[in-house]
C-alpha positions as CSV (number, residue, x, y, z in Angstrom):
1,M,0.0,0.0,0.0
2,D,1.5,3.4,-1.0
3,D,1.7,6.4,1.3
4,N,-1.4,8.1,-0.2
5,N,-3.5,5.0,0.3
6,K,-2.1,4.6,3.9
7,R,-3.1,8.2,4.7
8,R,-6.6,7.6,3.3
9,A,-7.0,4.4,5.3
10,R,-5.9,6.2,8.5
11,L,-8.3,9.1,7.8
12,R,-11.1,6.7,7.1
13,S,-10.5,4.9,10.4
14,R,-10.4,8.1,12.4
15,V,-13.5,9.5,10.7
16,R,-15.4,6.2,11.3
17,Q,-14.7,6.5,15.0
18,E,-15.6,10.2,15.1
19,V,-18.9,9.4,13.3
20,Q,-19.8,6.7,15.9
21,T,-18.9,9.1,18.7
22,E,-21.0,11.9,17.2
23,Y,-24.1,9.7,16.9
24,E,-23.6,8.2,20.4
25,S,-23.2,11.6,22.0
26,A,-26.3,12.9,20.3
27,R,-28.3,9.9,21.5
28,R,-27.1,10.3,25.0
29,L,-28.0,14.0,25.0
30,M,-31.6,13.0,23.9
31,E,-31.9,10.3,26.5
32,A,-30.7,12.6,29.3
33,R,-33.6,15.0,28.7
34,D,-36.2,15.3,31.4
35,D,-38.9,14.5,28.9
36,Y,-37.3,11.3,27.6
37,D,-39.5,8.2,27.7
38,P,-38.9,4.7,26.3
39,V,-41.4,5.4,23.6
40,W,-38.7,7.4,21.8
41,A,-36.2,4.6,21.8
42,Y,-37.5,3.0,18.6
43,F,-36.9,6.2,16.7
44,L,-33.5,6.8,18.2
45,D,-32.5,3.2,17.2
46,L,-33.4,3.9,13.6
47,L,-31.5,7.2,13.6
48,M,-28.4,5.3,14.8
49,R,-28.1,3.5,11.5
50,P,-27.9,6.3,8.9
51,M,-27.6,5.4,5.2
52,D,-27.3,1.7,6.1
53,R,-28.5,-0.1,3.0
54,N,-27.7,-3.6,4.3
55,G,-29.5,-3.0,7.6
56,L,-32.5,-1.4,5.9
57,Q,-32.8,-4.1,3.3
58,A,-32.7,-6.8,5.9
59,A,-35.4,-5.0,8.0
60,V,-37.8,-4.4,5.2
61,G,-37.2,-7.5,3.1
62,R,-37.2,-5.5,-0.1
63,P,-34.5,-4.2,-2.5
64,V,-33.4,-0.7,-1.5
65,V,-33.5,2.3,-3.9
66,E,-31.6,5.4,-3.0
67,H,-33.2,8.8,-3.5
68,L,-32.6,12.4,-2.7
69,C,-35.4,14.9,-1.9
70,N,-39.1,14.3,-1.3
71,Q,-40.5,14.8,-4.8
72,A,-40.3,11.1,-5.7
73,P,-43.6,9.5,-4.4
74,Y,-43.1,7.0,-1.6
75,E,-46.3,5.2,-2.4
76,L,-44.9,4.4,-5.9
77,F,-41.8,2.8,-4.5
78,H,-43.8,0.8,-2.0
79,A,-46.2,-0.5,-4.7
80,M,-43.2,-1.5,-6.8
81,G,-41.9,-3.8,-4.0
82,V,-38.9,-1.7,-3.3
83,H,-38.0,0.6,-0.3
84,P,-36.6,4.1,-0.7
85,L,-33.6,5.2,1.4
86,R,-33.3,8.9,1.5
87,M,-29.7,9.9,1.3
88,A,-29.4,12.4,4.1
89,S,-27.0,13.1,7.0
90,G,-26.4,15.7,9.6
91,C,-23.0,14.3,10.6
92,F,-20.1,16.8,10.8
93,A,-17.5,14.1,11.0
94,A,-18.6,12.2,7.9
95,G,-18.3,15.5,5.9
96,R,-14.5,15.5,6.7
97,L,-14.0,12.5,4.5
98,S,-15.2,14.3,1.4
99,A,-14.4,18.0,2.2
100,G,-11.1,18.0,0.3
101,D,-12.8,17.1,-3.0
102,F,-15.4,19.8,-3.0
103,P,-15.8,23.6,-2.7
104,V,-15.5,25.1,0.8
105,L,-19.0,26.7,0.6
106,M,-20.7,23.5,-0.6
107,C,-23.8,22.3,1.1
108,P,-22.6,20.5,4.3
109,M,-25.5,18.0,4.0
110,L,-24.1,16.8,0.6
111,K,-20.6,16.6,2.0
112,A,-21.9,14.5,4.9
113,I,-23.8,12.2,2.5
114,V,-20.8,11.6,0.3
115,G,-18.6,11.1,3.3
116,M,-21.0,8.6,4.8
117,Q,-21.1,6.7,1.5
118,R,-17.4,6.5,1.4
119,L,-17.3,5.1,4.9
120,R,-19.8,2.4,4.0
121,E,-18.9,1.6,0.4
122,S,-16.7,-1.4,1.2
123,S,-19.3,-3.1,3.4
124,Q,-22.6,-2.2,1.6
125,T,-24.3,-4.0,-1.2
126,A,-24.9,-1.8,-4.2
127,P,-28.3,0.0,-4.4
128,S,-30.8,-1.5,-6.8
129,A,-31.3,2.0,-8.3
130,R,-30.9,5.6,-7.6
131,V,-33.6,8.4,-8.1
132,V,-32.5,12.0,-8.1
133,P,-35.1,14.8,-8.4
134,T,-33.3,17.8,-9.9
135,T,-34.0,20.3,-7.1
136,C,-30.9,22.4,-6.2
137,D,-27.6,22.6,-8.1
138,W,-25.8,20.5,-5.6
139,V,-28.2,17.6,-5.9
140,V,-28.0,17.7,-9.7
141,Q,-24.2,17.1,-9.3
142,Y,-24.7,14.1,-7.0
143,Q,-24.0,11.4,-9.5
144,Q,-20.7,13.0,-10.4
145,M,-19.8,13.4,-6.8
146,T,-20.3,9.7,-6.1
147,D,-19.2,8.3,-9.5
148,A,-22.5,6.4,-9.7
149,D,-23.3,4.2,-12.6
150,P,-25.5,6.3,-14.9
151,E,-27.5,3.2,-15.9
152,Q,-28.6,2.9,-12.3
153,T,-29.6,6.5,-11.9
154,F,-32.8,8.2,-12.9
155,F,-33.0,12.0,-12.8
156,M,-36.5,13.3,-12.2
157,E,-36.5,16.6,-14.1
158,L,-38.3,18.9,-11.8
159,P,-40.3,21.7,-13.5
160,H,-39.4,24.9,-11.6
161,L,-42.5,26.7,-12.8
162,R,-44.9,24.7,-10.6
163,E,-48.1,26.6,-11.3
164,S,-48.0,26.3,-15.1
165,E,-50.1,23.7,-16.9
166,R,-47.0,22.8,-18.9
167,G,-45.0,22.2,-15.7
168,Q,-47.7,20.0,-14.1
169,Q,-48.0,17.9,-17.3
170,R,-44.2,17.6,-17.5
171,W,-44.0,16.3,-13.9
172,L,-46.7,13.7,-14.6
173,E,-44.7,12.6,-17.5
174,Q,-41.7,12.3,-15.2
175,A,-43.8,10.1,-12.8
176,Y,-44.5,7.8,-15.7
177,E,-40.8,7.8,-16.6
178,L,-40.0,6.8,-13.1
179,V,-42.4,3.9,-13.2
180,R,-40.8,2.7,-16.4
181,F,-37.3,3.1,-15.0
182,L,-38.1,1.1,-11.9
183,E,-40.0,-1.6,-13.9
184,S,-36.9,-2.1,-16.1
185,R,-34.5,-2.1,-13.1
186,M,-36.6,-4.4,-10.9
187,G,-38.1,-6.6,-13.5
188,V,-41.7,-6.2,-12.2
189,K,-44.8,-4.5,-13.5
190,L,-46.6,-1.8,-11.5
191,K,-50.2,-2.8,-11.0
192,R,-53.1,-0.5,-10.2
193,K,-54.3,-2.6,-7.3
194,A,-50.8,-2.5,-5.7
195,L,-50.7,1.2,-6.1
196,A,-54.1,1.8,-4.6
197,S,-53.2,-0.4,-1.6
198,S,-49.9,1.5,-1.1
199,V,-51.8,4.8,-1.2
200,Q,-54.1,3.6,1.6
201,I,-51.2,2.3,3.7
202,F,-49.4,5.6,3.5
203,M,-52.7,7.5,4.1
204,R,-52.8,6.0,7.6
205,A,-49.3,7.3,8.2
206,W,-50.2,10.8,6.9
207,Q,-53.2,10.9,9.2
208,A,-51.2,9.9,12.2
209,I,-48.5,12.4,11.5
210,G,-51.2,15.1,11.0
211,R,-52.4,14.4,14.5
212,L,-48.8,14.7,15.8
213,I,-48.4,18.1,14.0
214,E,-51.5,19.4,15.7
215,Q,-50.1,18.3,19.1
216,R,-46.9,20.1,18.3
217,R,-48.9,23.3,17.3
218,A,-50.6,23.1,20.7
219,G,-47.2,23.1,22.4
220,R,-47.6,19.6,23.7
221,L,-44.5,18.1,21.9
222,P,-40.9,19.5,21.9
223,A,-39.4,20.1,18.5
224,V,-36.5,17.7,19.0
225,W,-38.8,14.8,19.5
226,F,-40.9,15.7,16.5
227,M,-37.8,15.9,14.4
228,A,-36.5,12.6,15.7
229,V,-39.8,11.0,14.5
230,A,-39.6,12.8,11.1
231,N,-35.9,12.0,10.5
232,S,-36.6,8.3,11.0
233,F,-39.3,8.1,8.4
234,M,-38.8,5.2,6.0
235,L,-35.9,3.8,8.0
236,D,-38.1,0.9,8.7
237,P,-41.2,-0.6,7.0
238,I,-44.0,1.9,6.9
239,E,-46.4,-0.3,8.8
240,P,-44.4,-0.8,12.1
241,W,-43.2,2.8,11.9
242,T,-46.9,3.9,11.8
243,E,-47.7,1.6,14.7
244,Q,-45.0,3.1,16.8
245,L,-46.2,6.6,15.8
246,Q,-49.6,5.7,17.2
247,R,-47.9,4.8,20.5
248,V,-46.2,8.2,20.5
249,L,-49.6,9.9,20.0
250,G,-50.9,8.0,23.1
251,H,-47.9,9.0,25.0
252,V,-48.3,12.7,24.1
253,D,-52.0,12.6,25.0
254,A,-51.1,11.1,28.4
255,H,-47.9,13.1,29.1
256,P,-48.1,16.4,27.2
257,S,-45.2,18.8,27.5
258,Q,-45.9,22.3,28.7
259,A,-44.8,24.9,26.1
260,A,-42.7,27.6,27.6
261,G,-41.7,30.9,26.2
262,K,-42.3,32.4,22.8
263,G,-43.7,30.2,20.1
264,V,-41.7,30.4,16.9
265,F,-41.8,29.0,13.4
266,L,-38.6,27.4,12.1
267,A,-38.0,27.7,8.4
268,G,-35.2,27.1,5.9
269,S,-32.6,24.5,5.3
270,P,-32.8,20.8,6.3
271,I,-32.0,19.8,9.9
272,L,-30.8,16.2,10.4
273,F,-29.7,14.0,13.3
274,P,-27.2,14.1,14.9
275,N,-27.0,17.8,14.3
276,F,-30.1,19.1,16.2
277,K,-28.1,22.1,17.5
278,L,-30.5,24.8,16.3
279,P,-33.7,23.4,17.8
280,L,-31.8,22.7,21.0
281,L,-30.4,26.3,21.1
282,I,-33.9,27.7,20.4
283,E,-35.2,25.7,23.3
284,A,-32.4,26.8,25.6
285,A,-33.2,30.4,24.7
286,G,-36.6,30.0,26.2
287,M,-38.6,29.6,22.9
288,T,-40.8,26.7,21.6
289,V,-40.8,25.7,17.9
290,L,-44.5,25.2,17.1
291,G,-44.1,24.5,13.4
292,D,-41.6,24.3,10.6
293,D,-41.3,24.0,6.8
294,L,-38.2,21.9,6.7
295,C,-38.0,19.2,4.1
296,T,-36.6,16.8,6.7
297,S,-39.5,17.5,9.1
298,E,-43.1,18.7,8.5
299,R,-42.6,19.1,4.8
300,I,-42.1,15.4,4.3
301,W,-45.9,15.2,4.5
302,P,-47.5,17.8,2.3
303,G,-51.0,16.4,2.6
304,A,-53.3,13.6,1.6
305,V,-53.5,12.0,-1.9
306,C,-56.9,12.9,-3.5
307,P,-57.4,10.9,-6.7
308,E,-60.4,12.0,-8.8
309,E,-60.7,8.4,-10.0
310,N,-59.3,5.1,-8.9
311,S,-57.8,4.1,-12.3
312,F,-54.0,3.7,-12.7
313,H,-53.8,7.1,-14.4
314,G,-55.9,8.7,-11.8
315,L,-53.8,7.4,-8.9
316,L,-50.5,8.3,-10.5
317,R,-51.8,11.8,-11.5
318,A,-52.9,12.4,-7.9
319,L,-49.5,11.3,-6.5
320,A,-47.7,13.5,-9.0
321,E,-49.8,16.5,-8.1
322,R,-49.4,15.9,-4.4
323,Y,-45.6,15.7,-4.4
324,H,-45.2,18.6,-6.9
325,M,-48.0,21.1,-6.2
326,A,-47.9,20.8,-2.4
327,C,-44.1,21.3,-2.2
328,I,-43.0,24.7,-1.0
329,C,-39.3,24.3,-1.6
330,P,-37.6,27.6,-2.7
331,T,-36.2,25.9,-5.7
332,F,-39.5,26.8,-7.5
333,A,-39.6,30.1,-9.3
334,D,-43.3,30.7,-8.5
335,N,-43.3,30.1,-4.8
336,E,-45.7,32.6,-3.1
337,R,-47.3,29.5,-1.5
338,R,-44.3,29.2,0.8
339,I,-44.8,32.6,2.3
340,N,-48.6,32.1,2.5
341,T,-48.2,28.8,4.2
342,I,-45.9,30.4,6.9
343,L,-48.3,33.3,7.3
344,G,-51.2,30.9,7.6
345,V,-49.5,29.1,10.5
346,L,-48.7,32.4,12.2
347,Q,-52.4,33.5,12.0
348,R,-53.9,30.3,13.3
349,Y,-51.4,29.4,16.1
350,P,-49.6,31.3,18.9
351,V,-46.5,31.8,16.8
352,R,-44.8,35.1,17.4
353,G,-41.8,35.0,15.1
354,V,-39.8,33.2,12.5
355,V,-36.3,31.8,12.8
356,H,-34.9,31.1,9.3
357,H,-32.1,28.4,9.2
358,V,-29.6,28.7,6.3
359,L,-26.9,26.1,5.9
360,K,-23.8,27.7,4.4
361,G,-23.8,26.8,0.7
362,C,-27.5,26.2,0.6
363,H,-28.2,28.8,-2.1
364,P,-32.0,28.5,-2.6
365,F,-32.8,29.1,1.1
366,D,-30.1,31.7,1.3
367,I,-31.7,33.8,-1.5
368,D,-35.2,33.1,-0.4
369,S,-34.5,34.3,3.2
370,F,-34.2,37.9,2.1
371,R,-37.5,38.1,0.3
372,L,-39.2,36.2,3.2
373,E,-37.6,38.6,5.7
374,R,-39.0,41.7,3.8
375,Q,-42.5,40.3,3.6
376,L,-42.7,39.1,7.2
377,K,-41.2,42.3,8.7
378,S,-43.6,44.4,6.6
379,A,-46.4,42.4,8.3
380,G,-44.9,43.2,11.7
381,I,-43.6,39.7,12.3
382,P,-40.2,39.3,14.0
383,F,-37.7,37.5,11.8
384,L,-34.2,36.1,12.6
385,R,-31.9,34.7,10.0
386,I,-29.3,32.1,11.3
387,E,-26.6,31.1,8.9
388,T,-24.6,28.1,10.2
389,D,-22.8,24.9,9.3
390,Y,-22.5,21.5,11.0
391,V,-19.7,22.9,13.3
392,E,-20.3,23.8,17.0
393,E,-17.9,26.7,17.2
394,D,-20.7,29.2,16.5
395,N,-23.0,27.9,19.2
396,R,-22.4,30.7,21.6
397,N,-22.9,33.4,19.0
398,I,-26.2,31.8,17.8
399,A,-27.3,31.4,21.4
400,T,-26.8,35.1,22.1
401,R,-28.7,36.1,19.1
402,L,-31.6,33.7,19.9
403,E,-31.8,35.0,23.5
404,A,-32.0,38.6,22.2
405,F,-34.7,37.5,19.7
406,A,-36.7,35.9,22.5
407,E,-37.0,39.3,24.1
408,I,-38.5,41.0,21.1
């Protein structure tokens, strides 16, 4: 082994230990909370095996398909007999393994994803396929970052003019293309009956999470526990995950938390375990996150599927509309709905301000934060923009700003 390979091997070994330490420390922090209950252990167990294709495939008994972003319909994967694994990581240590190959101001989530893949590549079976919705510029480059086989990768070309009839038709065509791609890769044919059954299975999960969101709005559930549940979505078969969610609802009904301090809405870039620093700092500043629009939290569930007819085309069209039209990602050019959604939450619930989270290098949320700030401040709504990374060195500065914001 030459010197370069030896150095890479040593770095990989160090990072692997750092990753394990980072996850274990985050779990201990959650378990040490006064509001910890064994009902949360199931979700923490899932979060401790991030991007683990082998473990997930063994748990679900289905081939695993990698995907990025929420636009690819989960029901469609389920009906095809495969299980989607969202490529996502909030691990700072994992990002060190890939940082030298990418720009300094690159999305830290993508750095962590690539780093985690490199850690696991020698021990993981290859994914059956990979689905990449073309949301932000970083995601579009994901195949090149990972040297993936282009024959295994399907790019869902996301129309960035969502409200146009042409854009909606184009997205429906992409849904059909996804079906054909998975059929060719998996050697199975998608049946209407299987798709209808999957829609109903996921509907039960959507209904349960809707109840949990309402508990959160009422200040009965701390943000970190809601995010732990959300981050664990699809890290187990949907049926037992939904059953455990029902147990959580029973626990929250019996042991509601008491919201303290100012209610705020958390907007912006994804937040992923083990990096829960911002919701924890908001909580420490005496505020309560009553809602969010994070694609790793509430925005995973944009609403129920409402087919006009129960035909194959009707079901697929309803899924395409749900995942496209209901999405409020700032990657869309026509995105007044995002601001209206946030304002709607502020009008209906005791939310007194907005904290906007921007990961360094996350350009869509960075740009959108300025327009959102202008409109919210013109409506007299306090707004605080927090730009950060996966590092902890800025914790004290962020805490000081949050404490001042809590006094407004």
